N, CA and C atoms as an extended XYZ file, in Angstrom:
258
Properties=species:S:1:pos:R:3:atomname:S:1:resname:S:1:resid:I:1 pbc="F F F"
N         0.858       -1.182        0.000 N   MET     1
C         0.000        0.000        0.000 CA  MET     1
C         0.895        1.233        0.000 C   MET     1
N         0.607        2.192       -0.843 N   LYS     2
C         1.347        3.447       -0.958 CA  LYS     2
C         0.427        4.589       -0.564 C   LYS     2
N         0.933        5.529        0.196 N   THR     3
C         0.156        6.681        0.635 CA  THR     3
C         0.596        7.930       -0.121 C   THR     3
N        -0.373        8.699       -0.618 N   PHE     4
C        -0.107        9.929       -1.335 CA  PHE     4
C        -0.804       11.090       -0.631 C   PHE     4
N        -0.342       12.300       -0.893 N   THR     5
C        -0.946       13.504       -0.341 CA  THR     5
C        -1.800       14.150       -1.420 C   THR     5
N        -3.090       14.336       -1.133 N   MET     6
C        -3.994       14.959       -2.094 CA  MET     6
C        -4.429       16.329       -1.563 C   MET     6
N        -4.286       17.336       -2.404 N   ILE     7
C        -4.804       18.662       -2.079 CA  ILE     7
C        -6.200       18.743       -2.697 C   ILE     7
N        -7.176       19.106       -1.885 N   ILE     8
C        -8.571       19.153       -2.329 CA  ILE     8
C        -9.053       20.601       -2.310 C   ILE     8
N        -9.688       20.986       -3.408 N   GLU     9
C       -10.304       22.301       -3.513 CA  GLU     9
C       -11.743       22.110       -3.999 C   GLU     9
N       -12.538       23.145       -3.837 N   LYS    10
C       -13.920       23.094       -4.307 CA  LYS    10
C       -14.146       24.339       -5.156 C   LYS    10
N       -14.604       24.148       -6.392 N   ASP    11
C       -14.803       25.306       -7.280 CA  ASP    11
C       -16.158       25.956       -7.037 C   ASP    11
N       -16.440       27.004       -7.791 N   GLN    12
C       -17.676       27.781       -7.597 CA  GLN    12
C       -18.936       26.992       -7.904 C   GLN    12
N       -18.798       25.933       -8.718 N   ARG    13
C       -19.967       25.110       -9.050 CA  ARG    13
C       -20.178       23.977       -8.051 C   ARG    13
N       -19.276       23.858       -7.069 N   GLY    14
C       -19.398       22.804       -6.068 CA  GLY    14
C       -18.679       21.523       -6.433 C   GLY    14
N       -17.865       21.551       -7.480 N   VAL    15
C       -17.109       20.368       -7.907 CA  VAL    15
C       -15.814       20.308       -7.105 C   VAL    15
N       -15.489       19.116       -6.593 N   TYR    16
C       -14.256       18.907       -5.846 CA  TYR    16
C       -13.125       18.583       -6.814 C   TYR    16
N       -11.986       19.242       -6.610 N   LEU    17
C       -10.804       19.048       -7.444 CA  LEU    17
C        -9.678       18.523       -6.564 C   LEU    17
N        -9.015       17.467       -7.015 N   GLY    18
C        -7.925       16.889       -6.236 CA  GLY    18
C        -6.649       16.794       -7.049 C   GLY    18
N        -5.522       17.113       -6.418 N   ASN    19
C        -4.202       17.006       -7.035 CA  ASN    19
C        -3.294       16.214       -6.108 C   ASN    19
N        -2.547       15.275       -6.680 N   ILE    20
C        -1.605       14.479       -5.903 CA  ILE    20
C        -0.258       15.191       -5.911 C   ILE    20
N         0.193       15.588       -4.740 N   VAL    21
C         1.418       16.379       -4.603 CA  VAL    21
C         2.633       15.620       -5.138 C   VAL    21
N         2.736       14.359       -4.827 N   GLU    22
C         3.920       13.573       -5.189 CA  GLU    22
C         3.984       13.199       -6.666 C   GLU    22
N         2.863       13.339       -7.385 N   LEU    23
C         2.809       12.979       -8.804 CA  LEU    23
C         2.361       14.198       -9.609 C   LEU    23
N         3.290       15.056      -10.010 N   PRO    24
C         2.924       16.288      -10.723 CA  PRO    24
C         2.038       16.015      -11.940 C   PRO    24
N         0.922       16.717      -11.997 N   GLY    25
C        -0.002       16.550      -13.114 CA  GLY    25
C        -1.070       15.499      -12.884 C   GLY    25
N        -1.009       14.787      -11.774 N   CYS    26
C        -2.010       13.763      -11.468 CA  CYS    26
C        -3.156       14.428      -10.716 C   CYS    26
N        -4.311       14.524      -11.388 N   SER    27
C        -5.451       15.203      -10.784 CA  SER    27
C        -6.753       14.535      -11.199 C   SER    27
N        -7.807       14.869      -10.475 N   ALA    28
C        -9.136       14.342      -10.789 CA  ALA    28
C       -10.164       15.287      -10.190 C   ALA    28
N       -11.435       15.052      -10.534 N   LYS    29
C       -12.517       15.842       -9.970 CA  LYS    29
C       -13.692       14.927       -9.660 C   LYS    29
N       -14.620       15.415       -8.858 N   GLY    30
C       -15.806       14.644       -8.520 CA  GLY    30
C       -16.869       15.537       -7.928 C   GLY    30
N       -18.111       15.085       -8.012 N   SER    31
C       -19.215       15.882       -7.484 CA  SER    31
C       -19.379       15.712       -5.965 C   SER    31
N       -18.665       14.731       -5.400 N   SER    32
C       -18.655       14.521       -3.949 CA  SER    32
C       -17.245       14.090       -3.554 C   SER    32
N       -16.966       14.115       -2.268 N   LEU    33
C       -15.641       13.676       -1.814 CA  LEU    33
C       -15.428       12.193       -2.092 C   LEU    33
N       -16.482       11.390       -1.956 N   ASP    34
C       -16.360        9.958       -2.255 CA  ASP    34
C       -16.049        9.732       -3.730 C   ASP    34
N       -16.736       10.474       -4.605 N   GLU    35
C       -16.469       10.340       -6.039 CA  GLU    35
C       -15.051       10.816       -6.367 C   GLU    35
N       -14.630       11.914       -5.745 N   LEU    36
C       -13.266       12.404       -5.957 CA  LEU    36
C       -12.251       11.353       -5.528 C   LEU    36
N       -12.455       10.747       -4.384 N   ARG    37
C       -11.526        9.731       -3.869 CA  ARG    37
C       -11.405        8.562       -4.856 C   ARG    37
N       -12.521        8.096       -5.390 N   LYS    38
C       -12.493        7.007       -6.367 CA  LYS    38
C       -11.774        7.452       -7.640 C   LYS    38
N       -12.125        8.651       -8.127 N   ASN    39
C       -11.535        9.147       -9.362 CA  ASN    39
C       -10.032        9.397       -9.230 C   ASN    39
N        -9.582        9.875       -8.056 N   ILE    40
C        -8.152       10.129       -7.889 CA  ILE    40
C        -7.382        8.816       -7.803 C   ILE    40
N        -7.991        7.784       -7.219 N   GLN    41
C        -7.334        6.472       -7.207 CA  GLN    41
C        -7.174        5.957       -8.637 C   GLN    41
N        -8.211        6.099       -9.446 N   ASP    42
C        -8.115        5.713      -10.857 CA  ASP    42
C        -7.029        6.523      -11.558 C   ASP    42
N        -6.975        7.830      -11.275 N   ALA    43
C        -5.980        8.711      -11.904 CA  ALA    43
C        -4.561        8.290      -11.521 C   ALA    43
N        -4.359        7.868      -10.289 N   ILE    44
C        -3.031        7.410       -9.854 CA  ILE    44
C        -2.628        6.170      -10.641 C   ILE    44
N        -3.532        5.204      -10.778 N   PHE    45
C        -3.220        3.987      -11.543 CA  PHE    45
C        -2.902        4.322      -13.000 C   PHE    45
N        -3.678        5.213      -13.593 N   ILE    46
C        -3.433        5.612      -14.987 CA  ILE    46
C        -2.098        6.331      -15.098 C   ILE    46
N        -1.816        7.230      -14.166 N   TYR    47
C        -0.561        7.983      -14.151 CA  TYR    47
C         0.628        7.029      -14.145 C   TYR    47
N         0.584        6.063      -13.251 N   VAL    48
C         1.691        5.103      -13.122 CA  VAL    48
C         1.795        4.230      -14.372 C   VAL    48
N         0.669        3.791      -14.914 N   ALA    49
C         0.682        2.939      -16.111 CA  ALA    49
C         1.222        3.683      -17.334 C   ALA    49
N         0.891        4.979      -17.456 N   MET    50
C         1.300        5.748      -18.626 CA  MET    50
C         2.740        6.250      -18.532 C   MET    50
N         3.237        6.382      -17.326 N   GLN    51
C         4.589        6.902      -17.134 CA  GLN    51
C         5.432        5.823      -16.469 C   GLN    51
N         5.928        4.920      -17.279 N   LYS    52
C         6.691        3.780      -16.760 CA  LYS    52
C         7.897        4.225      -15.936 C   LYS    52
N         8.482        5.372      -16.282 N   ASP    53
C         9.668        5.845      -15.567 CA  ASP    53
C         9.329        6.969      -14.582 C   ASP    53
N         8.092        6.945      -14.059 N   TYR    54
C         7.686        7.992      -13.128 CA  TYR    54
C         8.514        7.910      -11.850 C   TYR    54
N         8.623        9.042      -11.199 N   GLU    55
C         9.331        9.099       -9.928 CA  GLU    55
C         8.427        9.785       -8.917 C   GLU    55
N         8.214        9.118       -7.794 N   VAL    56
C         7.400        9.705       -6.734 CA  VAL    56
C         8.284       10.657       -5.960 C   VAL    56
N         7.877       11.940       -5.907 N   LYS    57
C         8.639       12.910       -5.137 CA  LYS    57
C         8.570       12.515       -3.662 C   LYS    57
N         9.697       12.527       -3.013 N   LYS    58
C         9.758       12.212       -1.583 CA  LYS    58
C         9.551       13.506       -0.807 C   LYS    58
N         8.328       13.701       -0.341 N   LEU    59
C         7.978       14.919        0.374 CA  LEU    59
C         7.373       14.586        1.732 C   LEU    59
N         7.568       15.464        2.672 N   LYS    60
C         6.918       15.339        3.975 CA  LYS    60
C         5.904       16.472        4.067 C   LYS    60
N         4.638       16.131        4.213 N   PHE    61
C         3.588       17.140        4.283 CA  PHE    61
C         3.737       17.943        5.567 C   PHE    61
N         3.792       19.257        5.419 N   ILE    62
C         3.909       20.153        6.565 CA  ILE    62
C         2.576       20.844        6.846 C   ILE    62
N         1.924       21.330        5.810 N   GLY    63
C         0.650       22.014        6.001 CA  GLY    63
C         0.356       22.923        4.830 C   GLY    63
N        -0.706       23.666        4.945 N   LEU    64
C        -1.115       24.634        3.926 CA  LEU    64
C        -1.153       26.012        4.564 C   LEU    64
N        -0.871       27.010        3.758 N   GLN    65
C        -0.938       28.373        4.255 CA  GLN    65
C        -1.472       29.271        3.154 C   GLN    65
N        -2.383       30.148        3.494 N   ARG    66
C        -2.918       31.107        2.531 CA  ARG    66
C        -2.043       32.348        2.577 C   ARG    66
N        -1.697       32.856        1.403 N   ILE    67
C        -0.841       34.035        1.293 CA  ILE    67
C        -1.636       35.159        0.639 C   ILE    67
N        -1.630       36.327        1.237 N   ARG    68
C        -2.306       37.497        0.661 CA  ARG    68
C        -1.267       38.364       -0.025 C   ARG    68
N        -1.548       38.757       -1.253 N   VAL    69
C        -0.655       39.610       -2.022 CA  VAL    69
C        -1.447       40.832       -2.474 C   VAL    69
N        -0.939       42.037       -2.187 N   PRO    70
C        -1.642       43.240       -2.652 CA  PRO    70
C        -1.725       43.227       -4.177 C   PRO    70
N        -2.914       43.301       -4.727 N   ILE    71
C        -3.127       43.160       -6.163 CA  ILE    71
C        -2.385       44.237       -6.953 C   ILE    71
N        -2.274       45.478       -6.421 N   ASN    72
C        -1.561       46.534       -7.146 CA  ASN    72
C        -0.101       46.141       -7.338 C   ASN    72
N         0.514       45.594       -6.295 N   GLU    73
C         1.919       45.182       -6.387 CA  GLU    73
C         2.074       44.033       -7.375 C   GLU    73
N         1.137       43.100       -7.362 N   LEU    74
C         1.184       41.967       -8.279 CA  LEU    74
C         1.054       42.449       -9.724 C   LEU    74
N         0.163       43.395       -9.965 N   ASP    75
C         0.006       43.957      -11.307 CA  ASP    75
C         1.290       44.616      -11.790 C   ASP    75
N         1.981       45.320      -10.884 N   LYS    76
C         3.246       45.961      -11.250 CA  LYS    76
C         4.279       44.919      -11.683 C   LYS    76
N         4.355       43.825      -10.938 N   ILE    77
C         5.330       42.776      -11.245 CA  ILE    77
C         4.979       42.091      -12.561 C   ILE    77
N         3.729       41.715      -12.727 N   ILE    78
C         3.305       41.035      -13.954 CA  ILE    78
C         3.485       41.954      -15.157 C   ILE    78
N         3.133       43.225      -15.009 N   GLY    79
C         3.288       44.187      -16.092 CA  GLY    79
C         4.745       44.348      -16.506 C   GLY    79
N         5.652       44.408      -15.522 N   SER    80
C         7.065       44.601      -15.858 CA  SER    80
C         7.655       43.357      -16.510 C   SER    80
N         7.201       42.180      -16.131 N   GLU    81
C         7.699       40.948      -16.762 CA  GLU    81
C         7.257       40.859      -18.217 C   GLU    81
N         6.008       41.265      -18.491 N   GLU    82
C         5.510       41.216      -19.858 CA  GLU    82
C         6.284       42.173      -20.749 C   GLU    82
N         6.641       43.335      -20.227 N   GLU    83
C         7.415       44.304      -20.988 CA  GLU    83
C         8.794       43.767      -21.298 C   GLU    83
N         9.410       43.022      -20.373 N   ASP    84
C        10.749       42.469      -20.570 CA  ASP    84
C        10.776       41.414      -21.663 C   ASP    84
N         9.664       40.706      -21.878 N   GLU    85
C         9.626       39.626      -22.860 CA  GLU    85
C         9.624       40.148      -24.300 C   GLU    85
N         9.145       41.369      -24.543 N   ASP    86
C         9.068       41.916      -25.908 CA  ASP    86
C        10.415       42.301      -26.457 C   ASP    86
């Protein structure tokens, strides 16, 4: 048995979205937590089957933290990066 860390979010329509931290790009959705759990297990099996040389990131879950960023400052940074690309 292998244990993975799933980050769960809920969108505006009430759909649950799950991402497996140790397997980048491995995600699923469901209309309930039970459906999400089943779908993410299927997604893990598909992920492993499709990526024969996959590597599970060795991570220790610490926690989640919400970060607030002043939108004006973020706009300044994004605007300056776009100008640099031209």
